[in-house]
mmCIF file of the C-alpha atoms, coordinates in Angstrom:
data_MODEL
# 
_entry.id   MODEL 
# 
loop_
_atom_site.group_PDB 
_atom_site.id 
_atom_site.type_symbol 
_atom_site.label_atom_id 
_atom_site.label_alt_id 
_atom_site.label_comp_id 
_atom_site.label_asym_id 
_atom_site.label_entity_id 
_atom_site.label_seq_id 
_atom_site.pdbx_PDB_ins_code 
_atom_site.Cartn_x 
_atom_site.Cartn_y 
_atom_site.Cartn_z 
_atom_site.occupancy 
_atom_site.B_iso_or_equiv 
_atom_site.pdbx_formal_charge 
_atom_site.auth_seq_id 
_atom_site.auth_comp_id 
_atom_site.auth_asym_id 
_atom_site.auth_atom_id 
_atom_site.pdbx_PDB_model_num 
ATOM 1   C CA . MET A 1 1   ? 0.090   0.239   0.194   1.00 0.00 ? 1   MET A CA 1 
ATOM 2   C CA . SER A 1 2   ? 2.974   2.144   0.559   1.00 0.00 ? 2   SER A CA 1 
ATOM 3   C CA . TRP A 1 3   ? 3.268   2.845   -3.217  1.00 0.00 ? 3   TRP A CA 1 
ATOM 4   C CA . LEU A 1 4   ? 0.150   4.821   -2.851  1.00 0.00 ? 4   LEU A CA 1 
ATOM 5   C CA . THR A 1 5   ? 1.846   8.064   -2.035  1.00 0.00 ? 5   THR A CA 1 
ATOM 6   C CA . LYS A 1 6   ? 4.974   7.757   -2.891  1.00 0.00 ? 6   LYS A CA 1 
ATOM 7   C CA . ARG A 1 7   ? 4.866   9.057   -6.502  1.00 0.00 ? 7   ARG A CA 1 
ATOM 8   C CA . PRO A 1 8   ? 2.250   10.962  -8.101  1.00 0.00 ? 8   PRO A CA 1 
ATOM 9   C CA . ILE A 1 9   ? -0.278  9.044   -10.431 1.00 0.00 ? 9   ILE A CA 1 
ATOM 10  C CA . ALA A 1 10  ? -1.236  9.019   -14.169 1.00 0.00 ? 10  ALA A CA 1 
ATOM 11  C CA . HIS A 1 11  ? -4.841  9.456   -14.449 1.00 0.00 ? 11  HIS A CA 1 
ATOM 12  C CA . ARG A 1 12  ? -5.594  6.601   -17.112 1.00 0.00 ? 12  ARG A CA 1 
ATOM 13  C CA . GLY A 1 13  ? -1.995  6.394   -18.238 1.00 0.00 ? 13  GLY A CA 1 
ATOM 14  C CA . LEU A 1 14  ? 0.208   9.496   -19.632 1.00 0.00 ? 14  LEU A CA 1 
ATOM 15  C CA . HIS A 1 15  ? -2.373  10.199  -22.486 1.00 0.00 ? 15  HIS A CA 1 
ATOM 16  C CA . ALA A 1 16  ? -2.225  12.821  -25.203 1.00 0.00 ? 16  ALA A CA 1 
ATOM 17  C CA . ASP A 1 17  ? -3.679  13.291  -28.808 1.00 0.00 ? 17  ASP A CA 1 
ATOM 18  C CA . HIS A 1 18  ? -1.552  10.410  -30.173 1.00 0.00 ? 18  HIS A CA 1 
ATOM 19  C CA . CYS A 1 19  ? -1.805  8.298   -27.484 1.00 0.00 ? 19  CYS A CA 1 
ATOM 20  C CA . PRO A 1 20  ? -5.569  7.737   -26.015 1.00 0.00 ? 20  PRO A CA 1 
ATOM 21  C CA . GLU A 1 21  ? -6.799  7.468   -22.398 1.00 0.00 ? 21  GLU A CA 1 
ATOM 22  C CA . ASN A 1 22  ? -6.480  4.029   -21.077 1.00 0.00 ? 22  ASN A CA 1 
ATOM 23  C CA . SER A 1 23  ? -5.129  2.896   -24.463 1.00 0.00 ? 23  SER A CA 1 
ATOM 24  C CA . LEU A 1 24  ? -2.131  0.243   -23.845 1.00 0.00 ? 24  LEU A CA 1 
ATOM 25  C CA . SER A 1 25  ? 0.441   3.309   -25.601 1.00 0.00 ? 25  SER A CA 1 
ATOM 26  C CA . ALA A 1 26  ? -0.785  5.497   -22.470 1.00 0.00 ? 26  ALA A CA 1 
ATOM 27  C CA . LEU A 1 27  ? 0.504   2.679   -20.107 1.00 0.00 ? 27  LEU A CA 1 
ATOM 28  C CA . GLU A 1 28  ? 3.353   2.052   -21.885 1.00 0.00 ? 28  GLU A CA 1 
ATOM 29  C CA . ALA A 1 29  ? 4.334   5.907   -21.997 1.00 0.00 ? 29  ALA A CA 1 
ATOM 30  C CA . ALA A 1 30  ? 3.768   6.019   -18.002 1.00 0.00 ? 30  ALA A CA 1 
ATOM 31  C CA . ILE A 1 31  ? 5.627   2.741   -17.229 1.00 0.00 ? 31  ILE A CA 1 
ATOM 32  C CA . ASN A 1 32  ? 8.505   4.545   -19.203 1.00 0.00 ? 32  ASN A CA 1 
ATOM 33  C CA . GLU A 1 33  ? 8.496   7.287   -16.694 1.00 0.00 ? 33  GLU A CA 1 
ATOM 34  C CA . GLY A 1 34  ? 7.638   5.557   -13.997 1.00 0.00 ? 34  GLY A CA 1 
ATOM 35  C CA . TYR A 1 35  ? 4.541   6.648   -12.737 1.00 0.00 ? 35  TYR A CA 1 
ATOM 36  C CA . PRO A 1 36  ? 1.805   4.041   -10.982 1.00 0.00 ? 36  PRO A CA 1 
ATOM 37  C CA . VAL A 1 37  ? -0.873  4.640   -13.835 1.00 0.00 ? 37  VAL A CA 1 
ATOM 38  C CA . GLU A 1 38  ? -4.861  4.629   -12.686 1.00 0.00 ? 38  GLU A CA 1 
ATOM 39  C CA . VAL A 1 39  ? -7.574  3.021   -15.257 1.00 0.00 ? 39  VAL A CA 1 
ATOM 40  C CA . ASP A 1 40  ? -10.916 2.928   -15.523 1.00 0.00 ? 40  ASP A CA 1 
ATOM 41  C CA . VAL A 1 41  ? -12.376 -1.066  -15.889 1.00 0.00 ? 41  VAL A CA 1 
ATOM 42  C CA . ARG A 1 42  ? -15.992 -2.272  -17.265 1.00 0.00 ? 42  ARG A CA 1 
ATOM 43  C CA . LEU A 1 43  ? -17.075 -4.852  -18.290 1.00 0.00 ? 43  LEU A CA 1 
ATOM 44  C CA . THR A 1 44  ? -18.619 -5.810  -21.541 1.00 0.00 ? 44  THR A CA 1 
ATOM 45  C CA . ARG A 1 45  ? -21.787 -7.961  -22.697 1.00 0.00 ? 45  ARG A CA 1 
ATOM 46  C CA . ASP A 1 46  ? -19.788 -11.129 -22.713 1.00 0.00 ? 46  ASP A CA 1 
ATOM 47  C CA . GLY A 1 47  ? -18.190 -10.318 -19.493 1.00 0.00 ? 47  GLY A CA 1 
ATOM 48  C CA . VAL A 1 48  ? -14.681 -9.806  -20.606 1.00 0.00 ? 48  VAL A CA 1 
ATOM 49  C CA . PRO A 1 49  ? -13.367 -6.558  -18.061 1.00 0.00 ? 49  PRO A CA 1 
ATOM 50  C CA . VAL A 1 50  ? -12.008 -3.875  -20.098 1.00 0.00 ? 50  VAL A CA 1 
ATOM 51  C CA . LEU A 1 51  ? -10.420 -0.124  -19.804 1.00 0.00 ? 51  LEU A CA 1 
ATOM 52  C CA . PHE A 1 52  ? -12.761 2.327   -20.776 1.00 0.00 ? 52  PHE A CA 1 
ATOM 53  C CA . HIS A 1 53  ? -14.219 5.337   -18.934 1.00 0.00 ? 53  HIS A CA 1 
ATOM 54  C CA . ASP A 1 54  ? -17.467 6.345   -20.356 1.00 0.00 ? 54  ASP A CA 1 
ATOM 55  C CA . ARG A 1 55  ? -20.722 4.555   -20.070 1.00 0.00 ? 55  ARG A CA 1 
ATOM 56  C CA . THR A 1 56  ? -21.410 5.229   -24.314 1.00 0.00 ? 56  THR A CA 1 
ATOM 57  C CA . LEU A 1 57  ? -19.066 4.358   -27.171 1.00 0.00 ? 57  LEU A CA 1 
ATOM 58  C CA . ASP A 1 58  ? -19.438 7.775   -29.259 1.00 0.00 ? 58  ASP A CA 1 
ATOM 59  C CA . ARG A 1 59  ? -16.843 10.074  -27.119 1.00 0.00 ? 59  ARG A CA 1 
ATOM 60  C CA . LEU A 1 60  ? -13.881 7.964   -27.399 1.00 0.00 ? 60  LEU A CA 1 
ATOM 61  C CA . THR A 1 61  ? -14.790 5.540   -30.968 1.00 0.00 ? 61  THR A CA 1 
ATOM 62  C CA . GLY A 1 62  ? -17.042 7.435   -32.623 1.00 0.00 ? 62  GLY A CA 1 
ATOM 63  C CA . MET A 1 63  ? -20.060 4.786   -32.359 1.00 0.00 ? 63  MET A CA 1 
ATOM 64  C CA . ASP A 1 64  ? -23.300 4.905   -31.395 1.00 0.00 ? 64  ASP A CA 1 
ATOM 65  C CA . GLY A 1 65  ? -24.460 2.478   -27.855 1.00 0.00 ? 65  GLY A CA 1 
ATOM 66  C CA . ARG A 1 66  ? -23.097 1.794   -24.811 1.00 0.00 ? 66  ARG A CA 1 
ATOM 67  C CA . LEU A 1 67  ? -20.079 -0.687  -23.754 1.00 0.00 ? 67  LEU A CA 1 
ATOM 68  C CA . GLU A 1 68  ? -22.090 -2.576  -21.404 1.00 0.00 ? 68  GLU A CA 1 
ATOM 69  C CA . GLN A 1 69  ? -24.443 -3.822  -24.550 1.00 0.00 ? 69  GLN A CA 1 
ATOM 70  C CA . THR A 1 70  ? -20.935 -4.505  -26.518 1.00 0.00 ? 70  THR A CA 1 
ATOM 71  C CA . THR A 1 71  ? -19.232 -7.580  -27.176 1.00 0.00 ? 71  THR A CA 1 
ATOM 72  C CA . TRP A 1 72  ? -15.507 -8.095  -27.210 1.00 0.00 ? 72  TRP A CA 1 
ATOM 73  C CA . ARG A 1 73  ? -15.365 -8.436  -30.156 1.00 0.00 ? 73  ARG A CA 1 
ATOM 74  C CA . GLU A 1 74  ? -17.421 -5.828  -31.414 1.00 0.00 ? 74  GLU A CA 1 
ATOM 75  C CA . LEU A 1 75  ? -15.122 -3.967  -29.270 1.00 0.00 ? 75  LEU A CA 1 
ATOM 76  C CA . GLU A 1 76  ? -12.150 -4.923  -31.162 1.00 0.00 ? 76  GLU A CA 1 
ATOM 77  C CA . ARG A 1 77  ? -12.905 -3.634  -34.173 1.00 0.00 ? 77  ARG A CA 1 
ATOM 78  C CA . LEU A 1 78  ? -13.044 -0.564  -32.425 1.00 0.00 ? 78  LEU A CA 1 
ATOM 79  C CA . ARG A 1 79  ? -10.321 2.381   -32.386 1.00 0.00 ? 79  ARG A CA 1 
ATOM 80  C CA . LEU A 1 80  ? -9.801  5.119   -29.758 1.00 0.00 ? 80  LEU A CA 1 
ATOM 81  C CA . LEU A 1 81  ? -10.022 8.481   -31.132 1.00 0.00 ? 81  LEU A CA 1 
ATOM 82  C CA . ASP A 1 82  ? -9.018  7.802   -34.555 1.00 0.00 ? 82  ASP A CA 1 
ATOM 83  C CA . SER A 1 83  ? -5.956  6.345   -33.442 1.00 0.00 ? 83  SER A CA 1 
ATOM 84  C CA . ASP A 1 84  ? -4.015  3.015   -34.426 1.00 0.00 ? 84  ASP A CA 1 
ATOM 85  C CA . GLN A 1 85  ? -5.177  2.162   -30.646 1.00 0.00 ? 85  GLN A CA 1 
ATOM 86  C CA . ARG A 1 86  ? -7.784  -0.332  -29.537 1.00 0.00 ? 86  ARG A CA 1 
ATOM 87  C CA . VAL A 1 87  ? -9.962  -0.310  -26.351 1.00 0.00 ? 87  VAL A CA 1 
ATOM 88  C CA . PRO A 1 88  ? -7.459  -3.210  -24.136 1.00 0.00 ? 88  PRO A CA 1 
ATOM 89  C CA . SER A 1 89  ? -8.494  -5.902  -21.924 1.00 0.00 ? 89  SER A CA 1 
ATOM 90  C CA . LEU A 1 90  ? -7.785  -6.215  -19.066 1.00 0.00 ? 90  LEU A CA 1 
ATOM 91  C CA . ALA A 1 91  ? -5.884  -9.177  -18.977 1.00 0.00 ? 91  ALA A CA 1 
ATOM 92  C CA . GLU A 1 92  ? -3.684  -7.475  -22.239 1.00 0.00 ? 92  GLU A CA 1 
ATOM 93  C CA . VAL A 1 93  ? -3.127  -4.500  -19.246 1.00 0.00 ? 93  VAL A CA 1 
ATOM 94  C CA . LEU A 1 94  ? -1.748  -6.828  -16.703 1.00 0.00 ? 94  LEU A CA 1 
ATOM 95  C CA . THR A 1 95  ? 0.151   -8.682  -19.427 1.00 0.00 ? 95  THR A CA 1 
ATOM 96  C CA . LEU A 1 96  ? 1.575   -5.433  -20.434 1.00 0.00 ? 96  LEU A CA 1 
ATOM 97  C CA . VAL A 1 97  ? 2.139   -3.743  -16.972 1.00 0.00 ? 97  VAL A CA 1 
ATOM 98  C CA . ASP A 1 98  ? 3.665   -6.962  -15.531 1.00 0.00 ? 98  ASP A CA 1 
ATOM 99  C CA . GLY A 1 99  ? 4.688   -5.506  -12.474 1.00 0.00 ? 99  GLY A CA 1 
ATOM 100 C CA . GLN A 1 100 ? 6.740   -2.566  -13.497 1.00 0.00 ? 100 GLN A CA 1 
ATOM 101 C CA . VAL A 1 101 ? 4.632   0.027   -12.003 1.00 0.00 ? 101 VAL A CA 1 
ATOM 102 C CA . PRO A 1 102 ? 1.626   0.021   -9.614  1.00 0.00 ? 102 PRO A CA 1 
ATOM 103 C CA . LEU A 1 103 ? -1.972  -0.462  -10.717 1.00 0.00 ? 103 LEU A CA 1 
ATOM 104 C CA . LEU A 1 104 ? -4.996  1.885   -9.408  1.00 0.00 ? 104 LEU A CA 1 
ATOM 105 C CA . LEU A 1 105 ? -8.150  0.243   -10.625 1.00 0.00 ? 105 LEU A CA 1 
ATOM 106 C CA . GLU A 1 106 ? -11.099 2.133   -10.457 1.00 0.00 ? 106 GLU A CA 1 
ATOM 107 C CA . LEU A 1 107 ? -14.431 -0.312  -11.264 1.00 0.00 ? 107 LEU A CA 1 
ATOM 108 C CA . LYS A 1 108 ? -17.287 1.445   -12.941 1.00 0.00 ? 108 LYS A CA 1 
ATOM 109 C CA . THR A 1 109 ? -20.068 -0.340  -11.591 1.00 0.00 ? 109 THR A CA 1 
ATOM 110 C CA . GLU A 1 110 ? -23.347 1.167   -12.568 1.00 0.00 ? 110 GLU A CA 1 
ATOM 111 C CA . THR A 1 111 ? -25.998 -1.412  -10.699 1.00 0.00 ? 111 THR A CA 1 
ATOM 112 C CA . GLY A 1 112 ? -25.350 -3.782  -7.641  1.00 0.00 ? 112 GLY A CA 1 
ATOM 113 C CA . PRO A 1 113 ? -21.895 -5.359  -7.314  1.00 0.00 ? 113 PRO A CA 1 
ATOM 114 C CA . GLY A 1 114 ? -21.047 -9.008  -8.345  1.00 0.00 ? 114 GLY A CA 1 
ATOM 115 C CA . PRO A 1 115 ? -20.105 -9.708  -12.487 1.00 0.00 ? 115 PRO A CA 1 
ATOM 116 C CA . LEU A 1 116 ? -17.591 -7.126  -12.861 1.00 0.00 ? 116 LEU A CA 1 
ATOM 117 C CA . GLU A 1 117 ? -16.167 -7.336  -9.205  1.00 0.00 ? 117 GLU A CA 1 
ATOM 118 C CA . SER A 1 118 ? -15.799 -11.138 -10.072 1.00 0.00 ? 118 SER A CA 1 
ATOM 119 C CA . ALA A 1 119 ? -14.464 -11.006 -13.154 1.00 0.00 ? 119 ALA A CA 1 
ATOM 120 C CA . VAL A 1 120 ? -11.607 -8.334  -12.272 1.00 0.00 ? 120 VAL A CA 1 
ATOM 121 C CA . ALA A 1 121 ? -10.894 -10.383 -8.975  1.00 0.00 ? 121 ALA A CA 1 
ATOM 122 C CA . ALA A 1 122 ? -10.326 -13.529 -11.160 1.00 0.00 ? 122 ALA A CA 1 
ATOM 123 C CA . GLN A 1 123 ? -7.980  -11.948 -13.373 1.00 0.00 ? 123 GLN A CA 1 
ATOM 124 C CA . LEU A 1 124 ? -5.759  -9.774  -10.107 1.00 0.00 ? 124 LEU A CA 1 
ATOM 125 C CA . ASP A 1 125 ? -5.821  -13.143 -8.154  1.00 0.00 ? 125 ASP A CA 1 
ATOM 126 C CA . ALA A 1 126 ? -2.983  -14.434 -10.988 1.00 0.00 ? 126 ALA A CA 1 
ATOM 127 C CA . TYR A 1 127 ? -1.037  -11.047 -10.836 1.00 0.00 ? 127 TYR A CA 1 
ATOM 128 C CA . ASP A 1 128 ? 1.924   -10.555 -9.235  1.00 0.00 ? 128 ASP A CA 1 
ATOM 129 C CA . GLY A 1 129 ? 2.363   -6.632  -9.467  1.00 0.00 ? 129 GLY A CA 1 
ATOM 130 C CA . SER A 1 130 ? 1.391   -3.913  -7.237  1.00 0.00 ? 130 SER A CA 1 
ATOM 131 C CA . PHE A 1 131 ? -2.362  -2.657  -7.121  1.00 0.00 ? 131 PHE A CA 1 
ATOM 132 C CA . ALA A 1 132 ? -5.606  -1.057  -5.652  1.00 0.00 ? 132 ALA A CA 1 
ATOM 133 C CA . VAL A 1 133 ? -8.874  -1.510  -6.045  1.00 0.00 ? 133 VAL A CA 1 
ATOM 134 C CA . GLN A 1 134 ? -11.290 1.846   -5.872  1.00 0.00 ? 134 GLN A CA 1 
ATOM 135 C CA . SER A 1 135 ? -14.404 2.850   -6.772  1.00 0.00 ? 135 SER A CA 1 
ATOM 136 C CA . PHE A 1 136 ? -17.508 5.499   -6.527  1.00 0.00 ? 136 PHE A CA 1 
ATOM 137 C CA . ASN A 1 137 ? -19.766 2.644   -5.062  1.00 0.00 ? 137 ASN A CA 1 
ATOM 138 C CA . PRO A 1 138 ? -19.344 1.660   -2.203  1.00 0.00 ? 138 PRO A CA 1 
ATOM 139 C CA . ARG A 1 139 ? -21.084 -0.961  -2.369  1.00 0.00 ? 139 ARG A CA 1 
ATOM 140 C CA . THR A 1 140 ? -18.086 -2.026  -5.153  1.00 0.00 ? 140 THR A CA 1 
ATOM 141 C CA . VAL A 1 141 ? -15.553 -1.346  -2.314  1.00 0.00 ? 141 VAL A CA 1 
ATOM 142 C CA . ALA A 1 142 ? -17.384 -3.773  0.266   1.00 0.00 ? 142 ALA A CA 1 
ATOM 143 C CA . TRP A 1 143 ? -17.478 -6.300  -2.124  1.00 0.00 ? 143 TRP A CA 1 
ATOM 144 C CA . PHE A 1 144 ? -14.022 -6.403  -2.363  1.00 0.00 ? 144 PHE A CA 1 
ATOM 145 C CA . ARG A 1 145 ? -13.892 -5.872  1.469   1.00 0.00 ? 145 ARG A CA 1 
ATOM 146 C CA . GLN A 1 146 ? -15.763 -8.966  2.069   1.00 0.00 ? 146 GLN A CA 1 
ATOM 147 C CA . ASN A 1 147 ? -14.442 -11.057 -0.803  1.00 0.00 ? 147 ASN A CA 1 
ATOM 148 C CA . ARG A 1 148 ? -10.552 -10.141 -1.187  1.00 0.00 ? 148 ARG A CA 1 
ATOM 149 C CA . PRO A 1 149 ? -10.073 -7.989  2.480   1.00 0.00 ? 149 PRO A CA 1 
ATOM 150 C CA . ALA A 1 150 ? -6.384  -7.941  2.130   1.00 0.00 ? 150 ALA A CA 1 
ATOM 151 C CA . TRP A 1 151 ? -6.384  -6.365  -1.246  1.00 0.00 ? 151 TRP A CA 1 
ATOM 152 C CA . THR A 1 152 ? -5.619  -2.637  -1.066  1.00 0.00 ? 152 THR A CA 1 
ATOM 153 C CA . ARG A 1 153 ? -9.324  -0.404  -1.405  1.00 0.00 ? 153 ARG A CA 1 
ATOM 154 C CA . GLY A 1 154 ? -10.549 3.003   -1.786  1.00 0.00 ? 154 GLY A CA 1 
ATOM 155 C CA . GLN A 1 155 ? -13.176 4.921   -1.296  1.00 0.00 ? 155 GLN A CA 1 
ATOM 156 C CA . LEU A 1 156 ? -14.029 7.690   -4.503  1.00 0.00 ? 156 LEU A CA 1 
ATOM 157 C CA . TYR A 1 157 ? -16.212 11.340  -4.002  1.00 0.00 ? 157 TYR A CA 1 
ATOM 158 C CA . GLY A 1 158 ? -16.939 13.573  -6.053  1.00 0.00 ? 158 GLY A CA 1 
ATOM 159 C CA . ARG A 1 159 ? -17.021 17.106  -6.229  1.00 0.00 ? 159 ARG A CA 1 
ATOM 160 C CA . ARG A 1 160 ? -18.822 18.846  -3.328  1.00 0.00 ? 160 ARG A CA 1 
ATOM 161 C CA . ARG A 1 161 ? -21.404 21.315  -4.110  1.00 0.00 ? 161 ARG A CA 1 
ATOM 162 C CA . PRO A 1 162 ? -21.966 24.552  -2.311  1.00 0.00 ? 162 PRO A CA 1 
ATOM 163 C CA . GLY A 1 163 ? -24.825 24.036  0.029   1.00 0.00 ? 163 GLY A CA 1 
ATOM 164 C CA . LEU A 1 164 ? -26.120 24.546  3.651   1.00 0.00 ? 164 LEU A CA 1 
ATOM 165 C CA . MET A 1 165 ? -23.738 22.206  5.060   1.00 0.00 ? 165 MET A CA 1 
ATOM 166 C CA . GLU A 1 166 ? -19.867 23.175  4.492   1.00 0.00 ? 166 GLU A CA 1 
ATOM 167 C CA . GLY A 1 167 ? -16.459 22.620  5.408   1.00 0.00 ? 167 GLY A CA 1 
ATOM 168 C CA . LEU A 1 168 ? -15.566 19.875  7.580   1.00 0.00 ? 168 LEU A CA 1 
ATOM 169 C CA . LYS A 1 169 ? -19.110 18.888  9.535   1.00 0.00 ? 169 LYS A CA 1 
ATOM 170 C CA . GLY A 1 170 ? -20.318 18.546  6.127   1.00 0.00 ? 170 GLY A CA 1 
ATOM 171 C CA . ALA A 1 171 ? -17.599 16.606  5.150   1.00 0.00 ? 171 ALA A CA 1 
ATOM 172 C CA . VAL A 1 172 ? -17.854 14.398  8.217   1.00 0.00 ? 172 VAL A CA 1 
ATOM 173 C CA . LEU A 1 173 ? -21.542 13.769  7.391   1.00 0.00 ? 173 LEU A CA 1 
ATOM 174 C CA . ASP A 1 174 ? -21.181 13.051  3.914   1.00 0.00 ? 174 ASP A CA 1 
ATOM 175 C CA . ARG A 1 175 ? -18.711 10.712  3.806   1.00 0.00 ? 175 ARG A CA 1 
ATOM 176 C CA . LEU A 1 176 ? -17.984 8.874   7.436   1.00 0.00 ? 176 LEU A CA 1 
ATOM 177 C CA . PRO A 1 177 ? -21.443 6.446   7.102   1.00 0.00 ? 177 PRO A CA 1 
ATOM 178 C CA . THR A 1 178 ? -20.612 5.296   3.344   1.00 0.00 ? 178 THR A CA 1 
ATOM 179 C CA . ASN A 1 179 ? -16.920 4.900   4.858   1.00 0.00 ? 179 ASN A CA 1 
ATOM 180 C CA . LEU A 1 180 ? -18.251 2.824   8.126   1.00 0.00 ? 180 LEU A CA 1 
ATOM 181 C CA . TYR A 1 181 ? -19.672 0.767   5.297   1.00 0.00 ? 181 TYR A CA 1 
ATOM 182 C CA . SER A 1 182 ? -16.786 0.172   2.830   1.00 0.00 ? 182 SER A CA 1 
ATOM 183 C CA . ARG A 1 183 ? -14.109 0.518   5.265   1.00 0.00 ? 183 ARG A CA 1 
ATOM 184 C CA . PRO A 1 184 ? -11.672 1.788   2.637   1.00 0.00 ? 184 PRO A CA 1 
ATOM 185 C CA . HIS A 1 185 ? -8.062  1.740   3.176   1.00 0.00 ? 185 HIS A CA 1 
ATOM 186 C CA . PHE A 1 186 ? -7.764  5.280   1.392   1.00 0.00 ? 186 PHE A CA 1 
ATOM 187 C CA . VAL A 1 187 ? -9.797  7.668   -0.008  1.00 0.00 ? 187 VAL A CA 1 
ATOM 188 C CA . GLY A 1 188 ? -9.722  9.784   -3.337  1.00 0.00 ? 188 GLY A CA 1 
ATOM 189 C CA . VAL A 1 189 ? -11.327 13.111  -3.306  1.00 0.00 ? 189 VAL A CA 1 
ATOM 190 C CA . HIS A 1 190 ? -11.942 16.195  -5.986  1.00 0.00 ? 190 HIS A CA 1 
ATOM 191 C CA . HIS A 1 191 ? -9.222  18.608  -6.029  1.00 0.00 ? 191 HIS A CA 1 
ATOM 192 C CA . GLU A 1 192 ? -11.531 20.916  -5.663  1.00 0.00 ? 192 GLU A CA 1 
ATOM 193 C CA . SER A 1 193 ? -12.842 19.422  -2.459  1.00 0.00 ? 193 SER A CA 1 
ATOM 194 C CA . VAL A 1 194 ? -9.636  19.919  -0.775  1.00 0.00 ? 194 VAL A CA 1 
ATOM 195 C CA . THR A 1 195 ? -9.495  22.341  2.074   1.00 0.00 ? 195 THR A CA 1 
ATOM 196 C CA . ALA A 1 196 ? -7.190  23.924  3.788   1.00 0.00 ? 196 ALA A CA 1 
ATOM 197 C CA . SER A 1 197 ? -7.435  21.108  6.191   1.00 0.00 ? 197 SER A CA 1 
ATOM 198 C CA . PRO A 1 198 ? -5.706  17.758  5.563   1.00 0.00 ? 198 PRO A CA 1 
ATOM 199 C CA . THR A 1 199 ? -8.765  16.181  7.509   1.00 0.00 ? 199 THR A CA 1 
ATOM 200 C CA . SER A 1 200 ? -11.165 18.031  6.033   1.00 0.00 ? 200 SER A CA 1 
ATOM 201 C CA . GLY A 1 201 ? -11.070 16.535  3.113   1.00 0.00 ? 201 GLY A CA 1 
ATOM 202 C CA . ASP A 1 202 ? -12.601 13.567  3.395   1.00 0.00 ? 202 ASP A CA 1 
ATOM 203 C CA . GLY A 1 203 ? -13.846 13.221  7.180   1.00 0.00 ? 203 GLY A CA 1 
ATOM 204 C CA . SER A 1 204 ? -11.423 10.326  8.221   1.00 0.00 ? 204 SER A CA 1 
ATOM 205 C CA . SER A 1 205 ? -8.031  11.842  9.375   1.00 0.00 ? 205 SER A CA 1 
ATOM 206 C CA . ASP A 1 206 ? -6.435  8.395   9.441   1.00 0.00 ? 206 ASP A CA 1 
ATOM 207 C CA . LEU A 1 207 ? -6.942  7.629   5.985   1.00 0.00 ? 207 LEU A CA 1 
ATOM 208 C CA . PRO A 1 208 ? -4.896  8.282   3.319   1.00 0.00 ? 208 PRO A CA 1 
ATOM 209 C CA . LEU A 1 209 ? -6.392  10.874  1.474   1.00 0.00 ? 209 LEU A CA 1 
ATOM 210 C CA . LEU A 1 210 ? -5.651  10.983  -2.858  1.00 0.00 ? 210 LEU A CA 1 
ATOM 211 C CA . ALA A 1 211 ? -7.000  14.308  -4.533  1.00 0.00 ? 211 ALA A CA 1 
ATOM 212 C CA . TRP A 1 212 ? -8.378  13.853  -8.199  1.00 0.00 ? 212 TRP A CA 1 
ATOM 213 C CA . THR A 1 213 ? -7.969  15.146  -11.375 1.00 0.00 ? 213 THR A CA 1 
ATOM 214 C CA . VAL A 1 214 ? -4.978  17.667  -10.913 1.00 0.00 ? 214 VAL A CA 1 
ATOM 215 C CA . ARG A 1 215 ? -4.895  18.894  -14.457 1.00 0.00 ? 215 ARG A CA 1 
ATOM 216 C CA . THR A 1 216 ? -2.912  22.398  -13.552 1.00 0.00 ? 216 THR A CA 1 
ATOM 217 C CA . ARG A 1 217 ? 0.505   23.387  -12.073 1.00 0.00 ? 217 ARG A CA 1 
ATOM 218 C CA . THR A 1 218 ? -1.944  25.628  -10.076 1.00 0.00 ? 218 THR A CA 1 
ATOM 219 C CA . GLN A 1 219 ? -4.387  22.582  -8.795  1.00 0.00 ? 219 GLN A CA 1 
ATOM 220 C CA . LEU A 1 220 ? -1.078  21.305  -7.510  1.00 0.00 ? 220 LEU A CA 1 
ATOM 221 C CA . ASP A 1 221 ? 0.458   23.772  -5.877  1.00 0.00 ? 221 ASP A CA 1 
ATOM 222 C CA . ARG A 1 222 ? -3.206  24.164  -3.518  1.00 0.00 ? 222 ARG A CA 1 
ATOM 223 C CA . VAL A 1 223 ? -3.752  20.279  -2.661  1.00 0.00 ? 223 VAL A CA 1 
ATOM 224 C CA . ALA A 1 224 ? 0.144   19.212  -2.661  1.00 0.00 ? 224 ALA A CA 1 
ATOM 225 C CA . ALA A 1 225 ? 0.325   20.081  0.876   1.00 0.00 ? 225 ALA A CA 1 
ATOM 226 C CA . ARG A 1 226 ? -2.880  18.875  2.323   1.00 0.00 ? 226 ARG A CA 1 
ATOM 227 C CA . VAL A 1 227 ? -2.954  15.140  0.810   1.00 0.00 ? 227 VAL A CA 1 
ATOM 228 C CA . ASP A 1 228 ? -0.891  12.386  0.724   1.00 0.00 ? 228 ASP A CA 1 
ATOM 229 C CA . ASN A 1 229 ? -0.740  11.938  -3.091  1.00 0.00 ? 229 ASN A CA 1 
ATOM 230 C CA . VAL A 1 230 ? -2.448  12.941  -6.703  1.00 0.00 ? 230 VAL A CA 1 
ATOM 231 C CA . ILE A 1 231 ? -3.840  11.632  -9.598  1.00 0.00 ? 231 ILE A CA 1 
ATOM 232 C CA . PHE A 1 232 ? -2.539  13.846  -12.723 1.00 0.00 ? 232 PHE A CA 1 
ATOM 233 C CA . GLU A 1 233 ? -2.866  14.540  -16.413 1.00 0.00 ? 233 GLU A CA 1 
ATOM 234 C CA . GLY A 1 234 ? -1.408  16.975  -18.990 1.00 0.00 ? 234 GLY A CA 1 
ATOM 235 C CA . ILE A 1 235 ? 1.120   17.593  -16.161 1.00 0.00 ? 235 ILE A CA 1 
ATOM 236 C CA . ARG A 1 236 ? 4.449   15.968  -14.579 1.00 0.00 ? 236 ARG A CA 1 
ATOM 237 C CA . PRO A 1 237 ? 4.263   16.398  -10.791 1.00 0.00 ? 237 PRO A CA 1 
# 
């Protein structure tokens, strides 16, 4: 688990115009520079875990439809952002990375946990490299607590919106019940939700705190002293 706080983590790999997010080329770029990699994992219609962020295919492939309604064979024919890269399977990613850098896998579970978590766990069971799992869905994080309790798991939270409850009190009320359920080993919050006090970002001062997704030097400078690590893109921390 110590790697989570040692070196900044590349968001969906080190991607650029010629090197799409969550692609093998983006992972290779991160490996070459020694950065841990954060990736998104979804499940195809026929049960193959793949790297893909969006629910729908259009932004990244130009095709209509939802990823969960697409088979692995259909995905293999598509290309990411008019590049020569395609959607990689998790199996391909694990073979490529092969323990060279740590992996932070965000599971995109839209409904109740089970199929995606089981498919990912089955592949990670045979993987020798360093990794951790995380999700916005507390039921997914709790699934790993129950089924792979030794694995490092993280609870993600979105950007905190203005409202009646602000600051530490609001953060605790928002997040502490979730943490009690999912029992994460670390917490990830949107960088704008990181406040002046390190404990007020997640309401849990005893958990390592990661800020996502830091895209500018200004954002990095604002949160660097207040969190244990950052997930970044577009800059080199």
